[in-house]
Every structure is written in structure tokens, then in C-alpha cells.
ZAKOL-522580 format. One record per residue (C-alpha): y, x, z; residue in one letter. Coordinates in Angstrom, 1 decimal, m for minus. Last residue first. Layout:
REM ZAKOL-522580
ATOM	north	east	up	code
ATOM	Y	X	Z	a;
...
***
This chain:
REM ZAKOL-522580
ATOM	north	east	up	code
ATOM	20.5	m36.2	6.6	x;
ATOM	19.6	m32.5	6.7	x;
ATOM	18.0	m30.5	4.0	x;
ATOM	16.6	m27.0	4.4	x;
ATOM	17.7	m25.0	1.4	x;
ATOM	16.3	m21.8	0.1	x;
ATOM	17.3	m18.1	0.4	x;
ATOM	18.0	m15.1	m1.6	x;
ATOM	20.5	m12.5	m0.3	x;
ATOM	24.1	m11.7	m1.1	x;
ATOM	26.6	m8.9	m1.9	x;
ATOM	24.2	m6.1	m2.9	x;
ATOM	24.7	m6.1	m6.7	x;
ATOM	21.1	m7.3	m7.1	x;
ATOM	22.0	m10.4	m5.0	x;
ATOM	25.4	m11.1	m6.6	x;
ATOM	27.8	m13.4	m4.5	x;
ATOM	31.2	m11.8	m4.2	x;
ATOM	33.6	m12.5	m1.4	x;
ATOM	31.9	m11.4	1.8	x;
ATOM	33.9	m12.8	4.7	x;
ATOM	31.1	m14.9	6.1	x;
ATOM	27.8	m13.2	5.5	x;
ATOM	26.1	m14.1	2.2	x;
ATOM	23.4	m16.6	1.3	x;
ATOM	22.0	m17.5	m2.1	x;
ATOM	20.2	m20.7	m3.0	x;
ATOM	18.5	m21.2	m6.4	x;
ATOM	17.4	m24.5	m7.9	x;
ATOM	14.9	m26.3	m10.1	x;
ATOM	14.9	m27.3	m13.8	x;
ATOM	17.1	m30.3	m14.3	x;
ATOM	16.4	m31.9	m17.7	x;
ATOM	17.3	m32.1	m21.3	x;
ATOM	14.5	m31.7	m23.9	x;
ATOM	14.2	m32.5	m27.6	x;
ATOM	17.8	m33.6	m28.1	x;
ATOM	17.9	m34.4	m31.8	x;
ATOM	21.0	m34.2	m34.0	x;
ATOM	22.6	m31.0	m32.8	x;
ATOM	19.4	m29.0	m32.9	x;
ATOM	18.6	m29.5	m29.2	x;
ATOM	16.7	m27.9	m26.4	x;
ATOM	18.4	m28.3	m23.0	x;
ATOM	17.4	m26.6	m19.7	x;
ATOM	19.0	m26.9	m16.3	x;
ATOM	19.0	m24.7	m13.2	x;
ATOM	20.9	m25.7	m10.1	x;
ATOM	22.7	m23.0	m8.1	x;
ATOM	23.6	m23.4	m4.5	x;
ATOM	26.0	m21.0	m2.9	x;
ATOM	25.8	m20.3	0.9	x;
ATOM	27.9	m19.2	3.8	x;
ATOM	27.0	m17.0	6.7	x;
ATOM	27.9	m16.5	10.4	x;
ATOM	25.6	m13.8	11.7	x;
ATOM	22.8	m11.7	10.4	x;
ATOM	21.3	m8.3	9.8	x;
ATOM	17.7	m7.1	9.9	x;
ATOM	16.5	m4.0	8.0	x;
ATOM	13.3	m4.3	6.0	x;
ATOM	15.0	m3.3	2.7	x;
ATOM	17.5	m6.2	3.1	x;
ATOM	17.0	m8.9	5.8	x;
ATOM	19.1	m11.8	6.9	x;
ATOM	19.1	m14.0	10.0	x;
ATOM	21.5	m16.9	9.6	x;
ATOM	24.2	m18.5	11.8	x;
ATOM	25.8	m21.3	9.8	x;
ATOM	29.0	m21.5	7.9	x;
ATOM	31.3	m24.1	6.3	x;
ATOM	32.9	m23.4	2.9	x;
ATOM	36.5	m23.1	1.9	x;
ATOM	36.7	m22.8	m1.9	x;
ATOM	39.5	m20.6	m3.2	x;
ATOM	41.7	m22.2	m5.9	x;
ATOM	40.7	m20.7	m9.2	x;
ATOM	42.9	m18.5	m11.4	x;
ATOM	41.9	m17.6	m14.9	x;
ATOM	41.9	m14.2	m16.6	x;
ATOM	42.3	m12.7	m20.1	x;
ATOM	45.8	m14.2	m20.3	x;
ATOM	46.9	m11.9	m17.5	x;
ATOM	46.8	m8.9	m19.9	x;
ATOM	49.2	m10.7	m22.3	x;
ATOM	51.6	m11.7	m19.5	x;
ATOM	51.6	m8.0	m18.4	x;
ATOM	49.6	m7.1	m15.4	x;
ATOM	51.3	m5.3	m12.5	x;
ATOM	52.2	m8.2	m10.1	x;
ATOM	49.1	m10.2	m10.9	x;
ATOM	46.9	m7.3	m10.2	x;
ATOM	48.7	m6.5	m6.9	x;
ATOM	48.4	m10.1	m5.7	x;
ATOM	44.7	m10.2	m6.5	x;
ATOM	44.1	m6.8	m4.9	x;
ATOM	45.8	m8.1	m1.7	x;
ATOM	43.5	m11.1	m1.4	x;
ATOM	40.7	m11.3	m4.0	x;
ATOM	40.0	m10.1	m7.5	x;
ATOM	36.8	m10.9	m9.4	x;
ATOM	34.4	m8.6	m11.3	x;
ATOM	32.0	m7.4	m8.6	x;
ATOM	29.0	m9.7	m9.3	x;
ATOM	27.5	m10.8	m12.6	x;
ATOM	29.1	m12.6	m15.5	x;
ATOM	32.5	m11.9	m17.0	x;
ATOM	35.5	m13.6	m18.6	x;
ATOM	37.9	m12.5	m15.9	x;
ATOM	38.5	m14.3	m12.6	x;
ATOM	41.4	m14.2	m10.1	x;
ATOM	40.4	m16.1	m6.9	x;
ATOM	42.9	m18.1	m4.9	x;
ATOM	44.0	m19.2	m1.4	x;
ATOM	44.0	m15.8	0.3	x;
ATOM	46.5	m14.6	m2.4	x;
ATOM	49.3	m16.7	m0.8	x;
ATOM	52.6	m15.4	m2.2	x;
ATOM	51.0	m13.7	m5.2	x;
ATOM	49.0	m16.8	m5.9	x;
ATOM	52.1	m19.1	m5.7	x;
ATOM	54.0	m16.7	m8.0	x;
ATOM	51.2	m16.8	m10.6	x;
ATOM	51.0	m20.6	m10.3	x;
ATOM	54.8	m21.0	m11.0	x;
ATOM	54.9	m18.5	m13.8	x;
ATOM	52.0	m20.3	m15.5	x;
ATOM	53.8	m23.7	m15.3	x;
ATOM	57.2	m22.2	m16.3	x;
ATOM	55.9	m20.9	m19.7	x;
ATOM	52.3	m20.8	m20.7	x;
ATOM	53.0	m18.5	m23.6	x;
ATOM	51.0	m15.6	m22.2	x;
ATOM	48.3	m18.0	m21.1	x;
ATOM	47.3	m17.8	m17.5	x;
ATOM	45.0	m20.9	m17.2	x;
ATOM	44.6	m22.6	m13.8	x;
ATOM	41.6	m24.1	m12.1	x;
ATOM	41.3	m26.5	m9.3	x;
ATOM	37.6	m27.1	m8.5	x;
ATOM	35.6	m29.6	m10.5	x;
ATOM	32.7	m31.3	m8.7	x;
ATOM	33.7	m35.0	m9.0	x;
ATOM	34.8	m34.3	m12.6	x;
ATOM	31.2	m34.0	m13.7	x;
ATOM	30.5	m37.7	m12.8	x;
ATOM	33.6	m38.9	m14.5	x;
ATOM	32.6	m37.1	m17.7	x;
ATOM	29.1	m38.6	m17.5	x;
ATOM	30.6	m42.1	m17.2	x;
ATOM	33.2	m41.6	m20.0	x;
ATOM	30.6	m40.5	m22.5	x;
ATOM	30.6	m36.7	m23.2	x;
ATOM	32.3	m34.2	m25.6	x;
ATOM	35.9	m35.4	m26.0	x;
ATOM	35.8	m36.7	m22.4	x;
ATOM	35.4	m33.2	m21.0	x;
ATOM	38.8	m32.3	m22.5	x;
ATOM	40.8	m35.4	m21.6	x;
ATOM	42.6	m34.1	m18.6	x;
ATOM	42.1	m30.4	m18.0	x;
ATOM	38.9	m29.2	m16.2	x;
ATOM	37.4	m28.4	m19.6	x;
ATOM	40.1	m25.8	m20.1	x;
ATOM	39.2	m23.9	m17.0	x;
ATOM	35.5	m23.9	m17.7	x;
ATOM	36.2	m22.7	m21.2	x;
ATOM	38.3	m19.9	m19.9	x;
ATOM	35.6	m18.9	m17.4	x;
ATOM	33.2	m18.3	m20.2	x;
ATOM	30.0	m20.4	m20.4	x;
ATOM	30.8	m21.8	m23.9	x;
ATOM	31.1	m18.3	m25.1	x;
ATOM	27.4	m17.7	m24.2	x;
ATOM	26.5	m21.0	m26.0	x;
ATOM	28.2	m19.7	m29.2	x;
ATOM	26.4	m16.4	m28.9	x;
ATOM	23.2	m18.3	m28.9	x;
ATOM	21.4	m18.6	m25.6	x;
ATOM	18.5	m18.6	m25.7	x;
ATOM	18.4	m18.2	m29.5	x;
ATOM	15.7	m19.8	m31.6	x;
ATOM	14.5	m17.4	m34.3	x;
ATOM	15.9	m17.7	m37.9	x;
ATOM	18.0	m14.6	m37.6	x;
ATOM	21.8	m14.2	m37.9	x;
ATOM	22.3	m14.2	m34.1	x;
ATOM	19.5	m11.7	m33.6	x;
ATOM	21.0	m9.4	m36.2	x;
ATOM	24.4	m9.7	m34.6	x;
ATOM	23.0	m8.7	m31.2	x;
ATOM	21.2	m5.7	m32.8	x;
ATOM	24.5	m4.6	m34.5	x;
ATOM	26.2	m4.7	m31.1	x;
ATOM	23.4	m2.6	m29.6	x;
ATOM	23.6	m0.1	m32.5	x;
ATOM	27.3	0.2	m32.1	x;
ATOM	27.0	1.7	m28.7	x;
ATOM	26.2	1.2	m25.0	x;
ATOM	26.2	m2.6	m25.1	x;
ATOM	24.7	m3.8	m21.8	x;
ATOM	27.6	m2.2	m20.0	x;
ATOM	30.0	m4.7	m21.5	x;
ATOM	28.2	m7.5	m19.6	x;
ATOM	26.2	m10.6	m20.7	x;
ATOM	23.8	m8.9	m23.1	x;
ATOM	20.8	m8.8	m20.8	x;
ATOM	18.2	m11.4	m19.8	x;
ATOM	18.6	m12.9	m23.3	x;
ATOM	15.7	m14.9	m24.7	x;
ATOM	15.3	m14.5	m28.4	x;
ATOM	12.7	m17.1	m29.4	x;
ATOM	10.1	m17.1	m32.2	x;
ATOM	10.2	m13.4	m32.9	x;
ATOM	7.6	m12.2	m35.4	x;
ATOM	5.3	m9.3	m34.5	x;
ATOM	4.8	m6.0	m36.2	x;
ATOM	2.1	m3.3	m36.0	x;
ATOM	1.5	m0.8	m33.2	x;
ATOM	0.6	m0.9	m29.5	x;
ATOM	4.0	m2.0	m28.2	x;
ATOM	4.7	m4.4	m31.2	x;
ATOM	7.5	m3.4	m33.5	x;
ATOM	10.0	m6.2	m34.4	x;
ATOM	10.0	m9.0	m36.9	x;
ATOM	12.8	m11.4	m37.6	x;
ATOM	12.7	m14.3	m40.1	x;
ATOM	15.9	m14.4	m42.1	x;
ATOM	14.4	m16.7	m44.7	x;
ATOM	15.3	m14.8	m47.9	x;
ATOM	16.4	m11.4	m46.9	x;
ATOM	13.8	m10.9	m44.1	x;
ATOM	15.3	m9.3	m41.0	x;
ATOM	13.5	m6.2	m39.8	x;
ATOM	13.8	m5.0	m36.2	x;
ATOM	12.5	m1.6	m35.2	x;
ATOM	15.6	0.5	m34.3	x;
ATOM	18.0	m2.3	m33.8	x;
ATOM	15.6	m4.3	m31.6	x;
ATOM	15.0	m1.0	m29.7	x;
ATOM	18.7	m0.6	m29.0	x;
ATOM	18.9	m4.1	m27.8	x;
ATOM	16.4	m3.6	m25.1	x;
ATOM	12.9	m5.1	m25.5	x;
ATOM	10.4	m7.1	m23.4	x;
ATOM	7.7	m9.0	m25.3	x;
ATOM	6.5	m12.4	m24.3	x;
ATOM	3.1	m14.0	m25.3	x;
ATOM	2.7	m17.8	m25.3	x;
ATOM	m0.6	m18.9	m23.8	x;
ATOM	1.1	m22.0	m22.3	x;
ATOM	0.3	m22.0	m18.6	x;
ATOM	m0.9	m18.5	m18.0	x;
ATOM	1.3	m16.8	m20.6	x;
ATOM	4.6	m18.5	m19.8	x;
ATOM	3.9	m18.1	m16.1	x;
ATOM	3.2	m14.4	m16.5	x;
ATOM	6.4	m13.9	m18.4	x;
ATOM	8.4	m15.8	m15.8	x;
ATOM	7.0	m13.7	m13.0	x;
ATOM	7.6	m10.6	m15.2	x;
ATOM	11.4	m11.4	m15.2	x;
ATOM	11.5	m11.9	m11.5	x;
ATOM	9.5	m8.7	m11.0	x;
ATOM	11.9	m6.8	m13.3	x;
ATOM	15.0	m7.4	m11.2	x;
ATOM	15.9	m3.7	m10.8	x;
ATOM	16.7	m3.1	m14.5	x;
ATOM	17.7	0.0	m16.5	x;
ATOM	17.5	m0.3	m20.3	x;
ATOM	18.7	m3.9	m19.9	x;
ATOM	16.4	m6.7	m21.3	x;
ATOM	16.2	m8.9	m24.3	x;
ATOM	13.1	m11.0	m23.8	x;
ATOM	11.4	m11.7	m27.2	x;
ATOM	9.2	m14.8	m27.3	x;
ATOM	6.3	m13.8	m29.5	x;
ATOM	4.7	m15.0	m32.7	x;
ATOM	1.6	m13.4	m34.3	x;
ATOM	0.0	m14.2	m37.6	x;
ATOM	3.2	m16.0	m38.8	x;
ATOM	2.8	m19.3	m40.7	x;
ATOM	4.1	m19.2	m44.3	x;
ATOM	3.9	m22.7	m45.7	x;
ATOM	7.3	m23.9	m44.7	x;
ATOM	5.6	m26.4	m42.4	x;
ATOM	4.0	m23.4	m40.6	x;
ATOM	7.4	m21.7	m40.2	x;
ATOM	8.9	m24.8	m38.6	x;
ATOM	5.9	m25.7	m36.4	x;
ATOM	5.9	m22.2	m35.0	x;
ATOM	9.6	m22.5	m34.2	x;
ATOM	9.1	m25.8	m32.4	x;
ATOM	6.2	m24.3	m30.5	x;
ATOM	8.4	m21.4	m29.3	x;
ATOM	11.1	m23.7	m28.2	x;
ATOM	8.6	m25.7	m26.3	x;
ATOM	7.2	m22.6	m24.7	x;
ATOM	10.6	m21.4	m23.6	x;
ATOM	11.3	m24.8	m22.0	x;
ATOM	8.0	m24.8	m20.2	x;
ATOM	8.7	m21.3	m18.9	x;
ATOM	12.0	m22.5	m17.5	x;
ATOM	10.4	m25.5	m15.9	x;
ATOM	7.5	m23.6	m14.3	x;
ATOM	9.8	m20.9	m12.9	x;
ATOM	12.3	m23.4	m11.5	x;
ATOM	9.8	m25.9	m10.0	x;
ATOM	11.2	m25.8	m6.5	x;
ATOM	9.8	m27.9	m3.8	x;
ATOM	12.3	m29.4	m1.3	x;
ATOM	12.1	m28.2	2.3	x;
ATOM	13.1	m31.2	4.5	x;
ATOM	12.2	m34.2	2.4	x;
ATOM	9.3	m32.3	0.8	x;
ATOM	7.9	m31.4	4.2	x;
ATOM	8.1	m35.0	5.3	x;
ATOM	6.5	m36.3	2.1	x;
ATOM	3.6	m33.8	2.4	x;
ATOM	3.0	m35.0	6.0	x;
ATOM	3.3	m32.9	9.1	x;
ATOM	7.0	m32.1	9.5	x;
ATOM	8.0	m30.9	13.0	x;
ATOM	9.3	m27.5	11.8	x;
ATOM	11.2	m29.2	9.0	x;
ATOM	12.7	m31.8	11.3	x;
ATOM	13.8	m29.1	13.7	x;
ATOM	15.3	m27.1	10.9	x;
ATOM	17.4	m29.9	9.5	x;
ATOM	20.6	m28.8	11.2	x;
ATOM	20.7	m25.2	12.3	x;
ATOM	23.2	m25.0	15.2	x;
ATOM	20.4	m24.9	17.8	x;
ATOM	17.0	m24.9	16.0	x;
ATOM	15.9	m21.4	17.1	x;
ATOM	17.3	m21.5	20.7	x;
ATOM	15.7	m24.9	21.3	x;
ATOM	12.3	m23.6	20.2	x;
ATOM	12.7	m20.5	22.4	x;
ATOM	13.2	m22.8	25.5	x;
ATOM	10.5	m25.2	24.6	x;
ATOM	7.8	m22.5	24.7	x;
ATOM	4.2	m23.3	23.9	x;
ATOM	4.7	m24.7	20.4	x;
ATOM	6.9	m21.7	19.4	x;
ATOM	4.2	m19.9	17.3	x;
ATOM	3.0	m23.1	15.7	x;
ATOM	6.5	m24.1	14.6	x;
ATOM	7.2	m20.6	13.5	x;
ATOM	4.1	m20.7	11.2	x;
ATOM	5.4	m23.9	9.5	x;
ATOM	8.9	m22.5	9.1	x;
ATOM	7.5	m19.2	7.8	x;
ATOM	5.3	m20.8	5.1	x;
ATOM	7.7	m23.4	3.9	x;
ATOM	10.3	m20.6	3.9	x;
ATOM	8.2	m18.3	1.7	x;
ATOM	7.3	m21.1	m0.8	x;
ATOM	10.9	m21.9	m1.2	x;
ATOM	11.7	m18.3	m1.6	x;
ATOM	9.0	m17.9	m4.2	x;
ATOM	10.6	m20.6	m6.4	x;
ATOM	13.9	m18.6	m6.2	x;
ATOM	12.0	m15.4	m7.2	x;
ATOM	10.7	m16.9	m10.4	x;
ATOM	13.8	m18.6	m11.7	x;
ATOM	15.8	m15.6	m10.4	x;
ATOM	18.4	m14.9	m13.2	x;
ATOM	20.3	m16.9	m15.7	x;
ATOM	20.8	m14.2	m18.4	x;
ATOM	23.3	m16.4	m20.3	x;
ATOM	24.8	m19.8	m19.7	x;
ATOM	26.2	m19.6	m16.2	x;
ATOM	28.5	m22.4	m15.1	x;
ATOM	30.9	m21.4	m12.4	x;
ATOM	32.0	m22.1	m8.8	x;
ATOM	31.5	m25.9	m9.0	x;
ATOM	32.7	m27.8	m6.0	x;
ATOM	30.5	m29.6	m3.6	x;
ATOM	31.8	m32.0	m0.9	x;
ATOM	31.9	m31.9	2.9	x;
ATOM	34.0	m34.5	4.7	x;
ATOM	36.5	m32.8	7.0	x;
ATOM	36.1	m32.8	10.7	x;
ATOM	34.6	m29.4	11.0	x;
ATOM	37.4	m28.0	8.9	x;
ATOM	37.9	m26.6	5.4	x;
ATOM	34.7	m28.2	4.1	x;
ATOM	34.2	m27.3	0.4	x;
ATOM	30.5	m26.7	m0.2	x;
ATOM	29.8	m24.1	m2.9	x;
ATOM	28.3	m24.8	m6.3	x;
ATOM	26.6	m22.8	m9.1	x;
ATOM	25.6	m24.4	m12.4	x;
ATOM	22.6	m22.6	m13.9	x;
ATOM	21.9	m22.9	m17.6	x;
ATOM	18.9	m22.3	m19.8	x;
ATOM	20.1	m23.2	m23.3	x;
ATOM	17.7	m23.5	m26.2	x;
ATOM	19.3	m23.9	m29.6	x;
ATOM	17.8	m25.4	m32.8	x;
ATOM	20.4	m25.1	m35.6	x;
ATOM	18.7	m22.1	m37.0	x;
ATOM	20.2	m20.9	m40.3	x;
ATOM	23.8	m20.8	m39.1	x;
ATOM	26.0	m20.4	m42.1	x;
ATOM	27.9	m17.2	m43.1	x;
ATOM	31.2	m18.4	m41.7	x;
ATOM	29.4	m19.5	m38.4	x;
ATOM	27.7	m16.1	m38.1	x;
ATOM	30.9	m14.3	m38.7	x;
ATOM	32.9	m16.3	m36.2	x;
ATOM	30.2	m16.0	m33.5	x;
ATOM	30.1	m12.2	m34.1	x;
ATOM	33.9	m12.0	m33.8	x;
ATOM	33.8	m14.1	m30.6	x;
ATOM	31.3	m11.7	m29.0	x;
ATOM	33.5	m8.8	m30.0	x;
ATOM	36.6	m10.4	m28.6	x;
ATOM	34.8	m11.2	m25.3	x;
ATOM	34.0	m7.5	m24.9	x;
ATOM	37.4	m6.2	m26.1	x;
ATOM	39.4	m8.2	m23.5	x;
ATOM	43.1	m7.5	m23.8	x;
ATOM	43.8	m9.6	m26.9	x;
ATOM	40.7	m11.7	m26.2	x;
ATOM	41.7	m14.5	m23.9	x;
ATOM	43.5	m17.0	m26.1	x;
ATOM	40.7	m16.7	m28.7	x;
ATOM	38.3	m18.4	m26.3	x;
ATOM	40.0	m21.8	m26.6	x;
ATOM	40.5	m21.8	m30.3	x;
ATOM	37.0	m20.5	m31.0	x;
ATOM	35.4	m23.2	m28.9	x;
ATOM	37.5	m26.1	m30.4	x;
ATOM	36.9	m25.0	m34.0	x;
ATOM	33.3	m24.2	m33.2	x;
ATOM	32.3	m27.6	m31.8	x;
ATOM	28.6	m26.7	m31.6	x;
ATOM	28.9	m24.6	m28.4	x;
ATOM	30.9	m27.2	m26.7	x;
ATOM	28.3	m29.9	m27.4	x;
ATOM	25.4	m27.8	m26.1	x;
ATOM	27.3	m26.8	m23.0	x;
ATOM	28.3	m30.4	m22.3	x;
ATOM	24.8	m31.6	m22.8	x;
ATOM	23.5	m29.2	m20.2	x;
ATOM	26.3	m30.2	m17.8	x;
ATOM	25.4	m33.9	m18.3	x;
ATOM	21.7	m33.1	m17.4	x;
ATOM	22.4	m30.9	m14.4	x;
ATOM	24.9	m33.1	m12.5	x;
ATOM	22.2	m35.2	m10.8	x;
ATOM	20.7	m32.1	m9.2	x;
ATOM	24.1	m31.3	m7.5	x;
ATOM	24.4	m34.8	m6.3	x;
ATOM	21.0	m34.7	m4.7	x;
ATOM	21.9	m31.5	m2.9	x;
ATOM	25.1	m33.0	m1.8	x;
ATOM	23.3	m36.0	m0.2	x;
ATOM	20.8	m33.7	1.5	x;
ATOM	23.4	m31.7	3.2	x;
ATOM	22.4	m28.0	3.3	x;
ATOM	21.0	m25.9	6.2	x;
ATOM	19.9	m22.5	5.0	x;
ATOM	16.2	m21.6	5.1	x;
ATOM	15.1	m19.0	7.6	x;
ATOM	14.4	m15.2	7.3	x;
ATOM	17.2	m14.8	4.7	x;
ATOM	16.4	m12.7	1.7	x;
ATOM	16.8	m9.4	m0.1	x;
ATOM	13.7	m9.2	m2.4	x;
ATOM	11.0	m7.0	m0.9	x;
ATOM	11.0	m3.4	m2.2	x;
ATOM	8.9	m1.9	m4.9	x;
ATOM	7.9	1.8	m5.3	x;
ATOM	7.6	1.3	m8.1	x;
ATOM	8.1	1.1	m11.9	x;
ATOM	10.8	m1.7	m12.0	x;
ATOM	12.0	m2.9	m8.6	x;
ATOM	12.6	m6.0	m6.6	x;
ATOM	10.0	m8.1	m4.9	x;
ATOM	8.8	m11.6	m3.9	x;
ATOM	5.4	m10.7	m5.4	x;
ATOM	3.3	m13.1	m3.4	x;
ATOM	1.3	m10.8	m1.1	x;
ATOM	4.1	m8.3	m0.7	x;
ATOM	6.8	m10.9	m0.1	x;
ATOM	4.5	m12.8	2.3	x;
ATOM	4.0	m9.5	4.3	x;
ATOM	7.6	m8.8	4.6	x;
ATOM	8.5	m12.4	5.5	x;
ATOM	5.8	m12.8	8.2	x;
ATOM	6.8	m9.4	9.8	x;
ATOM	10.5	m10.2	9.8	x;
ATOM	9.9	m13.7	11.1	x;
ATOM	7.9	m12.4	14.0	x;
ATOM	10.5	m9.7	14.8	x;
ATOM	13.3	m12.2	14.8	x;
ATOM	11.4	m14.5	17.0	x;
ATOM	10.7	m11.7	19.5	x;
ATOM	14.4	m10.7	19.5	x;
ATOM	15.5	m14.2	20.3	x;
ATOM	17.8	m15.8	17.7	x;
ATOM	21.6	m16.0	18.0	x;
ATOM	22.0	m14.7	14.4	x;
ATOM	20.3	m11.4	15.2	x;
ATOM	18.3	m10.3	18.1	x;
ATOM	16.6	m6.9	17.9	x;
ATOM	13.1	m5.5	18.0	x;
ATOM	13.5	m1.9	17.3	x;
ATOM	14.2	m1.1	13.7	x;
ATOM	12.1	0.6	11.1	x;
ATOM	14.2	2.6	8.6	x;
ATOM	12.4	5.9	9.3	x;
ATOM	9.1	4.2	9.6	x;
ATOM	9.6	2.8	6.1	x;
ATOM	10.4	6.2	4.7	x;
ATOM	7.5	7.8	6.4	x;
ATOM	5.1	5.1	5.2	x;
ATOM	6.1	5.7	1.6	x;
ATOM	7.3	2.9	m0.6	x;
ATOM	6.0	m0.6	m1.5	x;
ATOM	3.3	0.3	m4.0	x;
ATOM	2.3	3.8	m3.0	x;
ATOM	2.3	2.9	0.6	x;
ATOM	0.0	0.0	0.0	x;
***
């Protein structure tokens, strides 16, 4: 086991004494720590690439979340899926909105240029698969205020953790049930564990499957995402077969980064796709696509080199990289992205769908009448219940932009300054936000949006990273996965596809797990 999870010496060097965190007795913390470490090893809740592997950063207990808000978040998934699909297909609207941000944002500009060229040439594959994740935080500025969910962002590319998030739900069902047994003989410890953690007592006392589901909802994220990829693959196979030229070997091509710590989450999805659907997945960085990819001149079918020799045809290009400037290390990577976009394979997402997930699009959609141009009035009204206050910073925005900029400089604690980026570590907060707004030119500012800061409640949570315990007052962010497969005329699939919950200590601004800001968790619902 030492060769798999790290050397014994290294682990012993980091091993803590029994300690109390998050107002939990030290003995309880140690029991939870041990159960969690061993469950992670047994079930593949791990981070790493070639080994040694480490357990995924996680909370030792599920995070309390209002059941009504959880249900609301799930209900928003299908209309948000449709919104992404419709925005991506209205290229005149999409390009006009995104173009306002690109003068000082080379990365977004290059994505936009690819989208414009592909559109001008003619899209050969109208079928698009979008695996989205809409992220929410609870807005509750005081204990007496009514909690509500507000959308942080809508992710349309490289939506991570469908496999590990499902494992977190399994982990917490296991640890909560074991904890209930372990504490059965001591009422005092039981009271200390559940104090200030609504929903946990009901979860520990749950005996029937229905009671467990009501407290600790099951999570089908990896199963649903794999099923969506399989359906897109099958649609492509039917297309080429109907054309009279079926491919001898079709694969889903996962576009990955050259260096990646989240391989186990990706492999978990690959394994699910093969086990349940017998669809092979091949991992490949953009540079390798450029080096080995061949696009047929007539049909634009794409083949790439197989690992053990020969060529395989790509049915679906599934991007788990390509969302950040660092994923494009040279012109070969950009050329590979354009080749993929021009090809017949189903894109997940297309570059148009990626642009539909930018912060600028989110901000414009929040304006009156914009969502309504894409969705029926009832769906648009439903989505507007979760919109935070967002502000564009257009160079020609006049007095309205000047006023919100001055407001943010005067009270930077009330805002977040966001560029057109995915992943953690890109936003500006507090004094850095004010300084950025003071020093940017109006043209530079136009690459960003301002969002009013969400004020969430907190709960005491025990956390663990690399076997080391931490904890205290923590906040959460709930992500709801959604999948939509459509060709613009037919919607072949549109459904919610599981959830992800991340937890971070109060006062930590960013939310990335692999970036070191947050840990994985799961919800315990309270009513």
C-alpha cells in the first residue's frame, strides 16, 4: 500500500496526534479521519496521476444544506441546459456579446475567432453535447434573513468531479452510519457531534432507504455524465453508418492537460463509460491531436493515432482541458482546437458552448429581456430567481459604468471582479479589486464583470487534506450537473445529472479544489 498511496515514512511524518477540530471531540475526529482515509483508498476517492496517490481533499462530515433550496437548484438544471444550447446557436447575439471583452483578453479573442471561422465555413455537425454545472451559494446575510440560492457561475467546459462527487456521497453515507453506531453508547458525544449541524441527527438515525435518501441524497453524476457521452457516441455511430461508411473503431476522445492531478476523477468516468456502455475512451492532449489527427477532406471525419498503433475515429471530443490559457502552450494546440471544431465529431462542448459560459454572457443574460429571448416566460422567470446582481464594465458604458466602478472602489468588500476565465485563482477581492479598478484603463476593464458578493451562512466543519485535519466555520458551494444533447431542432436529452458540493473555510474567497482553496463534500439536507 505504501507504493500506491505514498511512503510510510512520509505519512508518519505528517501524522497528527488526535486533535479536536470544528468543535468535535478528538476521539470522534480520529475515528472519522481513519474511516475517511480507508474509504478513499478502497473506493478510489483519490487525486494523482502516476502515483503515489493522495486522498481527495474532503470534509469528514456532510455539509448542512436546506432541502428546499437543494430541490430548487435541481429544478433549475433543465432550463439552464436549454439556455446554454440556445445561446450557443444564436451566433449573432453570442459573438456581439463576447466581442465586447476581447480587446485586452487574447485568450477569449482566439476562441471567438475560431468560432467565427467555423461558423463562416459552415458547421458540419449540428449535434452538440453540453455537460454543464451551475454553481450556487446560499445568500443569508444574517441569521434572521430567509436563505436563498444565488448563482455564482455556469460552467460549460471541463466540468470536473462527476466521479469523485458521487464517491463523496457514498463516503458520507458510510461514515455517518458508522458514526451512529460508534456513538450509540455515549449520549454526550452524540450531542457534541450534532450540535450546530442541522440534518445530521436525522441522517444518523435514518434506518429505511427512504429516510437515508431524504437526509443524504444519492448522486448519479458519474452515471448520468457517462450515459450522455454514450448517447452522443451512439448518435454519431448511427450517422456514419447511415452514410454507408461505418467506422471500424469509434472512440470518445477526452482532451486532457499535459500535467493533470485529477486523473482519477477522469478515469472513473472512463471506467463507467466502458463498464455500462462498452464505449472506449481515449485520453489525449491537444498537441497529440495536432501531431496525429487526420481530417478527411470530404466528410471531415477525424481519426487519431491509437495508443498501440493504428488509427481510431473520434465520435465525441470531450474537453477536460482547453478552458484556460495555460492549456494552449503554442500554435499547435490552437490548431488542434480548430481541427476538432471543424470536424464531424460531436463536441462536448463546442467552442460556441464554451463562449456561452463566459462571465460576460452570464452578466448580459441577467439584464431585462435577455433570457426571455431564448426561453419561454415561465422558464425565464424560474431562472431569474437565482440571478445575483451583475454589472458590465463596457468601455463605452458611460455614467452607469463609472458609478458602479466608484461604488466597488469605495466598498470593495461588497463585490467580486471576474475575468472571462474558469478555474480558481482568477478573481479580484477586497483591496486588490479596488486597486485593479483604479489602475485599469476603460478598455482593460471591459474584459471583466462585477458581481455583488454573496453573503453565505457558515457551519462548523472538520476538513482533511493530505491526511491532515483542519476545520472551523465553513461555507459551501453547491454545483448541479446538467446534460443536454441537441441538434438545434431535436432535443435528444435534457436532464439534471447529479450534484457536487464543495466546502471552504470562512474567509477563503476562491473555490477550486485542485487549486487548494476548497475540499469536496456532500449535502446533508434539513427541513
